[in-house]
VOPAGU-2260 file (C-alpha; in pm, 1 decimal, decimal comma):
REM VOPAGU-2260
SITE   aa  ch    i         X         Y         Z
SITE  MET   A    0   12884,2   -2378,4    1131,8
SITE  PRO   A    1   12782,4   -2504,3    1479,9
SITE  ILE   A    2   12562,6   -2815,3    1487,7
SITE  LYS   A    3   12297,7   -2627,9    1691,2
SITE  GLN   A    4   12271,0   -2355,8    1424,0
SITE  LEU   A    5   12248,4   -2618,0    1150,4
SITE  PHE   A    6   11967,7   -2788,8    1341,0
SITE  PHE   A    7   11762,3   -2466,9    1361,7
SITE  ILE   A    8   11816,1   -2395,8     990,6
SITE  PHE   A    9   11696,2   -2749,0     913,0
SITE  LEU   A   10   11396,8   -2712,2    1143,7
SITE  PHE   A   11   11298,2   -2374,8     991,8
SITE  THR   A   12   11328,9   -2509,0     637,5
SITE  HIS   A   13   11119,6   -2813,5     727,7
SITE  LEU   A   14   10846,9   -2597,9     882,6
SITE  VAL   A   15   10839,6   -2369,8     578,1
SITE  LEU   A   16   10805,9   -2668,0     344,4
SITE  CYS   A   17   10528,9   -2816,5     558,4
SITE  ALA   A   18   10344,2   -2486,7     565,5
SITE  PHE   A   19   10375,5   -2457,6     187,9
SITE  THR   A   20   10249,3   -2812,3     139,5
SITE  LEU   A   21    9954,8   -2756,1     372,0
SITE  GLY   A   22    9879,2   -2429,9     194,7
SITE  VAL   A   23    9869,6   -2600,4    -141,7
SITE  GLN   A   24    9642,8   -2871,3      -3,5
SITE  ALA   A   25    9413,5   -2612,7     153,9
SITE  GLN   A   26    9386,1   -2415,1    -172,3
SITE  SER   A   27    9320,9   -2715,4    -390,9
SITE  SER   A   28    8987,3   -2892,3    -406,9
SITE  PRO   A   29    8877,5   -3204,4    -592,9
SITE  ARG   A   30    8807,9   -3135,2    -957,4
SITE  PRO   A   31    8432,7   -3156,6   -1013,7
SITE  ASN   A   32    8271,8   -3439,8   -1201,3
SITE  ILE   A   33    8083,6   -3332,2   -1512,8
SITE  LEU   A   34    7755,6   -3496,1   -1612,8
SITE  VAL   A   35    7611,7   -3390,1   -1948,7
SITE  ILE   A   36    7252,0   -3504,5   -2005,3
SITE  ILE   A   37    7113,8   -3477,6   -2359,4
SITE  THR   A   38    6761,7   -3550,4   -2475,2
SITE  ASP   A   39    6661,6   -3564,9   -2841,3
SITE  GLN   A   40    6411,2   -3329,2   -3003,8
SITE  GLN   A   41    6297,7   -3156,0   -2684,3
SITE  THR   A   42    6176,6   -2801,1   -2727,6
SITE  ALA   A   43    6269,6   -2556,5   -2451,3
SITE  ASP   A   44    5916,9   -2512,8   -2317,1
SITE  ALA   A   45    5850,8   -2885,6   -2274,4
SITE  MET   A   46    5926,7   -2880,5   -1901,0
SITE  SER   A   47    5701,1   -2801,5   -1610,1
SITE  ASN   A   48    5967,6   -2567,3   -1468,8
SITE  ALA   A   49    5926,9   -2363,2   -1787,3
SITE  GLY   A   50    5560,6   -2307,8   -1703,5
SITE  ASN   A   51    5414,8   -2590,1   -1912,9
SITE  LYS   A   52    5116,8   -2721,2   -1716,3
SITE  TYR   A   53    5036,8   -3004,7   -1955,5
SITE  LEU   A   54    5325,2   -3225,2   -1843,8
SITE  HIS   A   55    5517,1   -3302,6   -1525,1
SITE  THR   A   56    5897,7   -3325,2   -1523,0
SITE  PRO   A   57    6020,0   -3361,9   -1161,8
SITE  ALA   A   58    6380,4   -3451,1   -1253,8
SITE  MET   A   59    6421,0   -3152,6   -1485,1
SITE  ASP   A   60    6246,7   -2938,3   -1224,8
SITE  LYS   A   61    6500,4   -3055,3    -965,3
SITE  LEU   A   62    6783,7   -2946,3   -1191,7
SITE  ALA   A   63    6620,5   -2606,1   -1238,9
SITE  ALA   A   64    6559,8   -2567,0    -864,9
SITE  ASN   A   65    6929,3   -2632,0    -798,8
SITE  GLY   A   66    7080,9   -2443,7   -1088,0
SITE  ILE   A   67    7050,4   -2181,0   -1357,2
SITE  ARG   A   68    6798,6   -2227,1   -1637,7
SITE  PHE   A   69    6895,4   -2032,2   -1946,5
SITE  LYS   A   70    6563,0   -1947,0   -2109,5
SITE  ARG   A   71    6713,9   -1837,0   -2439,8
SITE  ALA   A   72    6936,8   -2126,3   -2538,3
SITE  TYR   A   73    6951,4   -2243,9   -2898,4
SITE  CYS   A   74    7105,9   -2532,2   -3086,4
SITE  ALA   A   75    7366,8   -2466,0   -3355,9
SITE  GLN   A   76    7145,4   -2632,3   -3619,2
SITE  PRO   A   77    6808,2   -2802,2   -3558,7
SITE  LEU   A   78    6900,4   -3146,5   -3692,6
SITE  CYS   A   79    7056,7   -3442,5   -3508,6
SITE  THR   A   80    7404,7   -3500,1   -3652,5
SITE  PRO   A   81    7490,2   -3134,4   -3722,0
SITE  SER   A   82    7382,1   -3031,9   -3372,6
SITE  ARG   A   83    7559,3   -3319,8   -3198,5
SITE  THR   A   84    7872,0   -3263,8   -3403,7
SITE  ALA   A   85    7872,5   -2902,8   -3284,5
SITE  ILE   A   86    7816,3   -3001,3   -2919,7
SITE  PHE   A   87    8106,8   -3248,3   -2922,2
SITE  SER   A   88    8349,2   -3032,7   -3121,3
SITE  GLY   A   89    8252,3   -2680,3   -3014,7
SITE  LYS   A   90    8230,0   -2565,5   -3376,9
SITE  MET   A   91    7935,2   -2477,6   -3597,9
SITE  PRO   A   92    7817,2   -2713,8   -3874,9
SITE  TYR   A   93    7933,6   -2476,0   -4149,1
SITE  GLN   A   94    8282,8   -2514,4   -3996,6
SITE  THR   A   95    8279,6   -2892,8   -3955,2
SITE  GLY   A   96    8103,6   -2962,8   -4284,3
SITE  PHE   A   97    7847,2   -3189,7   -4115,7
SITE  LYS   A   98    7523,8   -3021,5   -4229,1
SITE  GLY   A   99    7299,6   -3324,6   -4273,2
SITE  ASN   A  100    7255,6   -3649,0   -4084,1
SITE  ALA   A  101    7560,3   -3870,3   -4136,2
SITE  GLU   A  102    7622,7   -4237,1   -4074,4
SITE  GLU   A  103    7883,9   -4362,4   -3831,4
SITE  ARG   A  104    8190,8   -4414,5   -4051,3
SITE  ASP   A  105    8565,1   -4389,8   -4004,4
SITE  GLY   A  106    8764,4   -4125,3   -4188,1
SITE  GLN   A  107    8497,8   -3852,8   -4182,8
SITE  TRP   A  108    8605,0   -3665,7   -3869,2
SITE  PRO   A  109    8932,9   -3474,5   -3905,5
SITE  ASP   A  110    9195,7   -3546,2   -3639,8
SITE  SER   A  111    9247,1   -3171,2   -3602,9
SITE  LEU   A  112    8895,2   -3136,9   -3459,2
SITE  LEU   A  113    8923,4   -3234,3   -3092,8
SITE  MET   A  114    8620,5   -3408,7   -2945,3
SITE  MET   A  115    8485,2   -3349,7   -2595,7
SITE  GLY   A  116    8582,3   -3691,8   -2463,9
SITE  LYS   A  117    8938,4   -3658,3   -2591,8
SITE  ILE   A  118    8979,2   -3316,2   -2432,1
SITE  PHE   A  119    8880,6   -3449,8   -2090,4
SITE  GLN   A  120    9067,4   -3777,6   -2127,9
SITE  GLN   A  121    9388,4   -3590,1   -2198,4
SITE  ALA   A  122    9326,0   -3380,4   -1886,5
SITE  GLY   A  123    9313,4   -3687,6   -1664,6
SITE  TYR   A  124    8936,1   -3736,0   -1640,9
SITE  LYS   A  125    8770,7   -4075,3   -1668,3
SITE  THR   A  126    8530,2   -4050,6   -1959,0
SITE  GLY   A  127    8204,4   -4227,0   -2039,0
SITE  TYR   A  128    7926,8   -4201,5   -2297,0
SITE  ILE   A  129    7597,1   -4387,4   -2257,3
SITE  GLY   A  130    7306,7   -4385,6   -2503,5
SITE  LYS   A  131    7226,1   -4238,4   -2840,9
SITE  TRP   A  132    7537,7   -4157,7   -3043,2
SITE  HIS   A  133    7443,8   -4037,7   -3396,3
SITE  LEU   A  134    7788,7   -3890,7   -3453,4
SITE  PRO   A  135    7993,9   -3945,7   -3770,9
SITE  VAL   A  136    8268,0   -4128,5   -3577,3
SITE  PRO   A  137    8271,3   -4504,1   -3503,4
SITE  VAL   A  138    8207,4   -4574,6   -3136,3
SITE  SER   A  139    8503,0   -4813,2   -3151,8
SITE  LYS   A  140    8739,8   -4523,8   -3237,8
SITE  ILE   A  141    8815,1   -4437,7   -2875,3
SITE  SER   A  142    9150,2   -4293,0   -2978,2
SITE  GLN   A  143    8957,4   -4022,6   -3161,3
SITE  HIS   A  144    8648,5   -3947,4   -2953,0
SITE  GLY   A  145    8813,5   -4015,7   -2616,9
SITE  PHE   A  146    8522,2   -4183,5   -2435,7
SITE  GLU   A  147    8688,7   -4480,1   -2263,0
SITE  THR   A  148    8358,0   -4632,9   -2154,0
SITE  ILE   A  149    8092,4   -4630,8   -2423,5
SITE  GLU   A  150    7770,5   -4830,8   -2389,6
SITE  ASN   A  151    7417,6   -4866,4   -2530,2
SITE  THR   A  152    7493,1   -4674,9   -2849,9
SITE  ASN   A  153    7380,9   -4917,1   -3122,2
SITE  PHE   A  154    7102,7   -4748,1   -3317,4
SITE  LEU   A  155    6922,4   -5079,2   -3373,7
SITE  ASP   A  156    6899,1   -5186,8   -3012,3
SITE  TYR   A  157    6991,5   -4911,0   -2769,1
SITE  ASN   A  158    6726,7   -4841,0   -2511,3
SITE  ASP   A  159    6655,9   -4532,9   -2303,5
SITE  ALA   A  160    6542,5   -4756,2   -2017,3
SITE  ALA   A  161    6888,4   -4920,7   -2004,8
SITE  THR   A  162    7085,6   -4596,3   -2001,8
SITE  PRO   A  163    7039,7   -4522,3   -1627,1
SITE  SER   A  164    7180,2   -4862,1   -1525,9
SITE  PHE   A  165    7486,5   -4820,0   -1746,9
SITE  CYS   A  166    7533,4   -4471,4   -1601,0
SITE  ALA   A  167    7505,0   -4611,2   -1248,2
SITE  ARG   A  168    7775,7   -4865,7   -1318,3
SITE  PHE   A  169    8008,2   -4600,6   -1459,9
SITE  ILE   A  170    7950,9   -4371,2   -1161,1
SITE  LYS   A  171    8011,7   -4655,4    -914,0
SITE  VAL   A  172    8339,8   -4757,5   -1077,4
SITE  ASN   A  173    8469,9   -4401,0   -1112,3
SITE  LYS   A  174    8331,5   -4234,7    -799,9
SITE  ASP   A  175    8676,8   -4181,9    -647,0
SITE  GLN   A  176    8824,7   -3990,0    -940,8
SITE  PRO   A  177    8703,3   -3699,7   -1155,0
SITE  PHE   A  178    8485,5   -3808,9   -1444,7
SITE  LEU   A  179    8301,1   -3678,7   -1747,6
SITE  LEU   A  180    7985,1   -3874,0   -1822,3
SITE  VAL   A  181    7744,0   -3813,2   -2110,3
SITE  ALA   A  182    7394,4   -3959,8   -2067,4
SITE  SER   A  183    7225,1   -3936,4   -2407,4
SITE  PHE   A  184    6856,5   -4025,0   -2444,5
SITE  LEU   A  185    6649,5   -4077,2   -2759,4
SITE  ASN   A  186    6317,7   -3938,9   -2643,1
SITE  PRO   A  187    6102,9   -3743,2   -2708,9
SITE  HIS   A  188    6230,1   -3818,5   -3062,7
SITE  ASP   A  189    5986,5   -4110,0   -3080,8
SITE  ILE   A  190    5721,1   -3851,3   -3165,8
SITE  CYS   A  191    5845,3   -3895,8   -3524,7
SITE  GLU   A  192    5739,6   -4261,0   -3521,4
SITE  TRP   A  193    5416,6   -4179,0   -3340,0
SITE  ALA   A  194    5321,3   -3922,3   -3606,8
SITE  ARG   A  195    5356,0   -4171,6   -3890,6
SITE  LYS   A  196    5193,9   -4450,4   -3688,4
SITE  ASP   A  197    5510,6   -4663,5   -3671,5
SITE  ASP   A  198    5619,2   -4867,8   -3371,0
SITE  LEU   A  199    5805,6   -4654,1   -3119,0
SITE  LYS   A  200    6175,6   -4729,5   -3072,0
SITE  MET   A  201    6166,4   -4679,0   -2696,0
SITE  ASP   A  202    5863,0   -4702,0   -2468,1
SITE  LEU   A  203    5507,4   -4782,5   -2562,7
SITE  LEU   A  204    5237,3   -4518,1   -2528,1
SITE  SER   A  205    4873,2   -4581,0   -2459,5
SITE  ALA   A  206    4623,7   -4462,2   -2718,0
SITE  ALA   A  207    4576,0   -4088,3   -2721,8
SITE  PRO   A  208    4259,5   -3965,2   -2551,2
SITE  PRO   A  209    3995,0   -3774,7   -2748,7
SITE  PRO   A  210    4121,6   -3436,3   -2873,9
SITE  SER   A  211    3899,8   -3251,4   -2625,5
SITE  GLN   A  212    4104,9   -3408,7   -2344,1
SITE  CYS   A  213    4440,1   -3320,3   -2500,7
SITE  PRO   A  214    4643,5   -3000,0   -2461,3
SITE  PRO   A  215    4510,0   -2701,9   -2656,9
SITE  LEU   A  216    4678,6   -2581,6   -2970,6
SITE  PRO   A  217    4938,4   -2306,6   -2925,6
SITE  ALA   A  218    4842,0   -1950,6   -3011,5
SITE  ASN   A  219    5079,8   -1966,0   -3311,3
SITE  TRP   A  220    4937,7   -2287,2   -3452,6
SITE  GLN   A  221    4852,7   -2135,6   -3790,7
SITE  ILE   A  222    5108,2   -2074,5   -4065,2
SITE  SER   A  223    5228,2   -1716,3   -4040,7
SITE  ALA   A  224    5165,7   -1465,6   -4319,0
SITE  ASN   A  225    5446,0   -1403,2   -4568,7
SITE  GLU   A  226    5632,6   -1717,0   -4469,3
SITE  PRO   A  227    5902,9   -1821,2   -4719,4
SITE  ALA   A  228    5733,6   -2079,2   -4942,0
SITE  ILE   A  229    6053,7   -2279,3   -4964,9
SITE  VAL   A  230    6009,5   -2421,3   -4614,3
SITE  ARG   A  231    5670,6   -2571,0   -4704,0
SITE  ASP   A  232    5795,2   -2695,5   -5039,7
SITE  GLN   A  233    6061,6   -2907,9   -4873,8
SITE  GLN   A  234    5793,5   -3081,1   -4665,2
SITE  LYS   A  235    5681,0   -3251,0   -4985,9
SITE  VAL   A  236    6013,9   -3434,0   -5018,2
SITE  SER   A  237    5927,5   -3696,5   -4757,8
SITE  PHE   A  238    5578,5   -3783,7   -4638,0
SITE  ARG   A  239    5735,0   -4007,1   -4372,3
SITE  THR   A  240    5909,3   -3704,9   -4222,6
SITE  TYR   A  241    5608,4   -3474,1   -4250,3
SITE  PRO   A  242    5291,5   -3684,9   -4234,8
SITE  THR   A  243    5118,9   -3394,1   -4060,8
SITE  VAL   A  244    5068,7   -3160,0   -4356,7
SITE  ASN   A  245    4691,0   -3209,8   -4377,6
SITE  TRP   A  246    4620,9   -3290,3   -4015,1
SITE  THR   A  247    4310,0   -3171,0   -3837,6
SITE  VAL   A  248    4300,1   -2966,1   -3519,0
SITE  GLY   A  249    4222,2   -3283,9   -3327,4
SITE  GLN   A  250    4523,6   -3469,1   -3462,8
SITE  TRP   A  251    4753,6   -3184,7   -3367,2
SITE  ARG   A  252    4614,6   -3179,9   -3013,5
SITE  GLN   A  253    4677,0   -3553,2   -2982,0
SITE  TYR   A  254    5030,1   -3498,0   -3114,5
SITE  ARG   A  255    5097,9   -3255,6   -2832,4
SITE  TRP   A  256    4958,2   -3504,9   -2582,1
SITE  ALA   A  257    5185,0   -3783,8   -2710,7
SITE  TYR   A  258    5488,3   -3555,0   -2716,5
SITE  ASN   A  259    5432,5   -3458,2   -2353,8
SITE  ARG   A  260    5409,2   -3821,4   -2248,2
SITE  LEU   A  261    5741,5   -3899,0   -2419,0
SITE  VAL   A  262    5906,0   -3606,5   -2237,8
SITE  GLU   A  263    5773,4   -3741,4   -1908,4
SITE  LYS   A  264    5916,1   -4085,4   -1983,5
SITE  VAL   A  265    6264,1   -3952,6   -2049,7
SITE  ASP   A  266    6237,9   -3733,4   -1739,3
SITE  SER   A  267    6187,6   -4046,7   -1528,8
SITE  TYR   A  268    6513,1   -4191,4   -1663,5
SITE  ILE   A  269    6696,9   -3868,1   -1593,3
SITE  GLY   A  270    6570,7   -3894,1   -1235,4
SITE  MET   A  271    6731,6   -4238,7   -1207,9
SITE  VAL   A  272    7068,5   -4102,7   -1321,5
SITE  LEU   A  273    7046,8   -3823,7   -1064,4
SITE  GLY   A  274    6964,6   -4086,3    -802,4
SITE  SER   A  275    7290,1   -4268,5    -881,2
SITE  LEU   A  276    7490,8   -3954,2    -811,2
SITE  LYS   A  277    7346,6   -3946,5    -460,3
SITE  LYS   A  278    7372,2   -4322,4    -406,4
SITE  TYR   A  279    7745,1   -4327,0    -477,3
SITE  GLY   A  280    7824,9   -4007,9    -285,2
SITE  VAL   A  281    7924,4   -3780,6    -573,8
SITE  GLU   A  282    7616,1   -3559,5    -595,1
SITE  LYS   A  283    7775,4   -3255,2    -430,1
SITE  ASN   A  284    8087,9   -3265,5    -643,5
SITE  THR   A  285    7912,1   -3310,7    -977,6
SITE  ILE   A  286    7816,8   -3026,3   -1209,1
SITE  ILE   A  287    7524,9   -3124,9   -1431,9
SITE  LEU   A  288    7453,7   -2969,1   -1769,2
SITE  PHE   A  289    7117,3   -3060,4   -1919,6
SITE  THR   A  290    7018,7   -2979,3   -2278,3
SITE  ALA   A  291    6873,8   -3127,8   -2601,3
SITE  ASP   A  292    7022,4   -3160,6   -2946,2
SITE  HIS   A  293    6734,5   -2957,1   -3095,0
SITE  GLY   A  294    6367,3   -2884,4   -3044,8
SITE  ASP   A  295    6044,7   -2987,8   -3216,1
SITE  GLY   A  296    5769,4   -2791,4   -3389,0
SITE  TYR   A  297    5531,2   -2904,7   -3113,7
SITE  GLY   A  298    5238,5   -2803,8   -3334,1
SITE  ALA   A  299    5339,6   -2438,1   -3368,9
SITE  HIS   A  300    5312,5   -2310,8   -3728,7
SITE  ARG   A  301    5155,9   -2651,6   -3809,4
SITE  TRP   A  302    5507,2   -2794,9   -3788,4
SITE  ASN   A  303    5630,3   -3127,2   -3658,9
SITE  GLN   A  304    5996,3   -3225,6   -3669,4
SITE  LYS   A  305    6289,5   -2981,1   -3663,6
SITE  GLN   A  306    6517,2   -2813,2   -3926,9
SITE  ILE   A  307    6314,3   -2492,5   -3943,6
SITE  LEU   A  308    6447,9   -2186,2   -3757,8
SITE  TYR   A  309    6133,9   -2103,4   -3561,4
SITE  GLU   A  310    6173,3   -2088,9   -3184,2
SITE  GLU   A  311    6010,4   -2423,3   -3108,3
SITE  ALA   A  312    6255,2   -2617,6   -3327,9
SITE  ALA   A  313    6568,4   -2415,8   -3254,4
SITE  ARG   A  314    6536,0   -2328,1   -2884,5
SITE  VAL   A  315    6636,2   -2598,5   -2636,9
SITE  PRO   A  316    6650,6   -2660,7   -2261,4
SITE  PHE   A  317    6978,7   -2552,9   -2104,3
SITE  ILE   A  318    7020,5   -2593,7   -1729,0
SITE  VAL   A  319    7348,1   -2594,0   -1537,1
SITE  SER   A  320    7301,8   -2741,4   -1191,1
SITE  ARG   A  321    7483,3   -2844,7    -875,6
SITE  LEU   A  322    7242,0   -3037,0    -658,8
SITE  GLY   A  323    7220,2   -2910,0    -303,5
SITE  GLN   A  324    7482,3   -2644,1    -374,7
SITE  TRP   A  325    7321,4   -2383,2    -597,1
SITE  LYS   A  326    6991,9   -2198,2    -573,1
SITE  GLY   A  327    6764,8   -2199,7    -873,8
SITE  ARG   A  328    6731,4   -1895,7   -1095,5
SITE  THR   A  329    6669,4   -1811,1   -1460,4
SITE  ASP   A  330    6886,1   -1617,8   -1702,1
SITE  ASP   A  331    6797,9   -1446,2   -2030,6
SITE  MET   A  332    7145,3   -1450,2   -2184,3
SITE  LEU   A  333    7166,5   -1595,4   -2534,5
SITE  VAL   A  334    7332,5   -1938,1   -2533,9
SITE  CYS   A  335    7430,8   -2176,7   -2813,9
SITE  ASN   A  336    7470,2   -2527,9   -2679,1
SITE  GLY   A  337    7670,4   -2626,9   -2987,5
SITE  THR   A  338    7951,1   -2381,3   -2921,5
SITE  ASP   A  339    7921,1   -2311,7   -2548,3
SITE  ILE   A  340    7917,9   -2652,6   -2378,2
SITE  ILE   A  341    8285,9   -2740,9   -2423,9
SITE  PRO   A  342    8418,7   -2399,5   -2307,8
SITE  THR   A  343    8178,3   -2412,1   -2011,6
SITE  ILE   A  344    8263,2   -2757,6   -1882,0
SITE  CYS   A  345    8634,5   -2698,1   -1948,3
SITE  GLY   A  346    8606,1   -2386,5   -1733,0
SITE  PHE   A  347    8444,2   -2579,4   -1448,7
SITE  ALA   A  348    8712,7   -2850,6   -1470,7
SITE  GLY   A  349    9005,5   -2610,3   -1496,9
SITE  ILE   A  350    9094,8   -2736,8   -1845,0
SITE  SER   A  351    9214,6   -2506,5   -2121,7
SITE  LYS   A  352    8967,2   -2514,2   -2407,8
SITE  PRO   A  353    9109,3   -2601,9   -2751,2
SITE  GLN   A  354    9236,2   -2311,2   -2955,5
SITE  GLY   A  355    8995,4   -2181,0   -3216,0
SITE  LEU   A  356    8677,0   -2236,3   -3014,8
SITE  LYS   A  357    8475,9   -1914,9   -2998,1
SITE  GLY   A  358    8197,5   -2029,8   -2769,2
SITE  ALA   A  359    8123,0   -1867,6   -2433,1
SITE  ASP   A  360    8218,9   -2008,9   -2094,1
SITE  ILE   A  361    7876,4   -1989,6   -1931,6
SITE  GLY   A  362    8033,7   -2056,9   -1592,5
SITE  LYS   A  363    8155,7   -1697,4   -1590,7
SITE  ARG   A  364    7797,5   -1576,1   -1623,9
SITE  ILE   A  365    7684,2   -1812,8   -1349,6
SITE  ALA   A  366    7952,6   -1679,3   -1116,7
SITE  ASN   A  367    7875,5   -1317,7   -1204,3
SITE  PRO   A  368    7531,4   -1251,4   -1360,3
SITE  SER   A  369    7631,6    -892,4   -1440,0
SITE  ILE   A  370    7884,6   -1012,3   -1698,8
SITE  SER   A  371    7759,4    -993,0   -2058,7
SITE  LEU   A  372    7910,8   -1269,6   -2267,8
SITE  ARG   A  373    7690,6   -1231,5   -2576,9
SITE  ASP   A  374    7419,8    -995,8   -2703,7
SITE  THR   A  375    7368,4   -1147,3   -3051,4
SITE  LEU   A  376    7363,9   -1506,7   -3171,0
SITE  VAL   A  377    7376,5   -1658,5   -3520,3
SITE  ILE   A  378    7251,9   -2013,6   -3585,6
SITE  GLU   A  379    7205,2   -2204,3   -3909,8
SITE  THR   A  380    7004,2   -2468,1   -4093,4
SITE  ASP   A  381    7037,2   -2690,0   -4397,8
SITE  PHE   A  382    6723,1   -2882,2   -4483,9
SITE  ALA   A  383    6799,1   -3247,0   -4546,1
SITE  ASP   A  384    6627,6   -3576,6   -4607,0
SITE  ASN   A  385    6849,9   -3761,9   -4361,8
SITE  ASP   A  386    7197,7   -3749,7   -4522,9
SITE  LYS   A  387    7078,1   -3595,3   -4850,2
SITE  LEU   A  388    7100,6   -3215,2   -4846,6
SITE  LEU   A  389    6811,6   -3043,9   -5025,8
SITE  GLY   A  390    6997,4   -2726,3   -5114,9
SITE  ILE   A  391    6790,7   -2507,8   -4881,2
SITE  SER   A  392    7002,5   -2331,2   -4623,9
SITE  GLY   A  393    6933,4   -2047,7   -4385,3
SITE  ARG   A  394    7064,9   -1835,5   -4101,5
SITE  ALA   A  395    6900,1   -1670,2   -3802,5
SITE  VAL   A  396    7032,9   -1364,6   -3622,3
SITE  ILE   A  397    6890,6   -1344,9   -3270,4
SITE  THR   A  398    6913,5   -1051,0   -3030,2
SITE  LYS   A  399    6742,4    -960,6   -2704,8
SITE  ASP   A  400    6422,0    -851,2   -2880,9
SITE  TRP   A  401    6462,3    -935,1   -3249,0
SITE  LYS   A  402    6502,6   -1232,6   -3476,9
SITE  TYR   A  403    6600,2   -1218,6   -3842,7
SITE  ILE   A  404    6571,6   -1533,5   -4054,7
SITE  VAL   A  405    6690,4   -1555,9   -4413,4
SITE  TYR   A  406    6698,2   -1845,8   -4657,5
SITE  ASN   A  407    6904,7   -1883,6   -4974,0
SITE  LYS   A  408    6614,2   -1943,9   -5211,7
SITE  GLY   A  409    6263,6   -1827,4   -5294,1
SITE  LYS   A  410    6074,1   -1510,9   -5379,2
SITE  ILE   A  411    6025,6   -1433,7   -5011,0
SITE  ARG   A  412    6345,0   -1521,5   -4829,0
SITE  GLU   A  413    6343,4   -1308,4   -4517,8
SITE  GLN   A  414    6151,8   -1302,0   -4190,9
SITE  LEU   A  415    6183,6   -1039,5   -3919,1
SITE  PHE   A  416    6014,1   -1079,7   -3583,2
SITE  ASP   A  417    5985,2    -855,3   -3281,0
SITE  LEU   A  418    6011,7   -1133,1   -3022,6
SITE  LYS   A  419    5911,1    -903,2   -2740,0
SITE  LYS   A  420    5575,7    -821,0   -2900,3
SITE  ASP   A  421    5540,5   -1133,4   -3112,8
SITE  PRO   A  422    5704,3   -1432,1   -2937,0
SITE  GLY   A  423    5507,2   -1672,2   -3157,2
SITE  GLU   A  424    5671,9   -1535,7   -3473,7
SITE  MET   A  425    5346,7   -1474,7   -3660,4
SITE  ASP   A  426    5395,1   -1121,5   -3796,3
SITE  ASN   A  427    5674,7   -1105,3   -4054,4
SITE  LEU   A  428    5792,7    -744,1   -4032,9
SITE  ALA   A  429    6039,0    -790,1   -4319,4
SITE  MET   A  430    5753,9    -688,3   -4547,0
SITE  ARG   A  431    5680,5    -366,6   -4354,5
SITE  ILE   A  432    5823,0     -30,0   -4454,2
SITE  GLY   A  433    5834,7      73,7   -4090,5
SITE  ALA   A  434    6081,6    -201,9   -4008,8
SITE  LYS   A  435    6321,6    -116,1   -4289,2
SITE  GLN   A  436    6587,9      27,2   -4056,8
SITE  GLN   A  437    6588,0    -274,1   -3823,7
SITE  LEU   A  438    6590,9    -510,0   -4121,1
SITE  GLY   A  439    6888,6    -330,9   -4269,8
SITE  HIS   A  440    7075,0    -340,0   -3939,6
SITE  LEU   A  441    7036,9    -717,0   -3902,7
SITE  ARG   A  442    7116,6    -781,5   -4268,3
SITE  ALA   A  443    7440,4    -588,4   -4226,0
SITE  TYR   A  444    7520,0    -770,8   -3902,1
SITE  LEU   A  445    7483,3   -1111,0   -4069,8
SITE  LYS   A  446    7706,2   -1006,0   -4358,7
SITE  ARG   A  447    7980,0    -887,7   -4121,1
SITE  TRP   A  448    7942,0   -1200,7   -3912,0
SITE  CYS   A  449    7975,4   -1427,7   -4215,3
SITE  ASP   A  450    8282,7   -1235,4   -4334,4
SITE  ASN   A  451    8448,6   -1240,4   -3991,3
SITE  ASN   A  452    8371,9   -1609,1   -3930,0
SITE  HIS   A  453    8447,2   -1738,7   -4280,4
SITE  ASP   A  454    8089,2   -1852,8   -4334,8
SITE  ASP   A  455    8017,7   -1861,1   -4709,8
SITE  PHE   A  456    7638,8   -1843,8   -4669,8
SITE  ILE   A  457    7495,9   -1609,4   -4933,3
SITE  ALA   A  458    7159,1   -1463,2   -4843,5
SITE  GLN   A  459    7086,4   -1228,7   -5132,1
């Protein structure tokens, strides 16, 4: 073959390869950073962007203004360890076996259950976890949980005020490569200490003002009629957990005031973390997911704490944001943060989610709001005195307009609420003949769900 012809073949091949390379570079974009922010014991309505005028949360409001706020997001189980275990494994507590609070100890977490940090570490992300841990895995077991940088986790001395600085350092060091960072805050969990007049673990609060200057009680402050007695009976197990049983109206109003102040404090720390994203030039390429491990009674139904399946304890903030990139909107789709976070952030990062996870990739809904990913959600509870289970378990089936709650014990076990007409869950329709058809439908749904998902909960 003539040298001239060989030269043109070489030149053509070179140009084709260059074009292919440029095409690949043009199609690819940097993998986004993922920042997961978790507060502790924050009910969904404790944000000013949710319409609450008795507190001010500018950082959370910024996330909502630059993202999608899912108004109907729930935790897997309203208790710390079970909820966190679900968030970091993608599986429900009945599947993991972690139904009560558990201490940090090696050998409890099965190797077959992949943790969030490990999933992202294996995919080439730099991984960090700052703040409250409360997972049944030693923080030193990086080979299992996968968080290469882990700071400020010691239950005896971690500090919400220190978390932003640790986050800033992680962001600075890893700003030139894709990262997953979890910023986990304790508050407003300190409301537990405030209620029993203990010293707060985090920030000090000034003395509560007179009740007349505190937020009003919610419309559903009273205990609803035909409530399963078992939920009040378990309050007697620990006065330290439920010191509020005989509180006056004034005390409850001051409780709501203190709770709001604790939310505002943690909001200020969240604002500092967001500031670090901008300072180190990664704001635009970071997807932020903000949620809480569970809610708080917030005075509704005369309830402090969590565990119960009422909306205030089970419904949580859930905002997915990209600062300066997305416009704020709300969405009514049912979300479970325990099962949906891992599939969602894996989707954003282009990582295959582990097999066996049934949660929804919320990113698909964000990209196309007409897509329906879920129309019914099942969550669970097991009442516990810390790590001691009390033998009282329950399930809630939640739809667009209805909520069915059933417990495993007691003369009255069931509650049925029309959330559209009765968002405060005060009128238990399970006792009404007129609601028999709807009750039967949701009973049957729960039975099928338990059978299909290998949940051995027995309601009747």
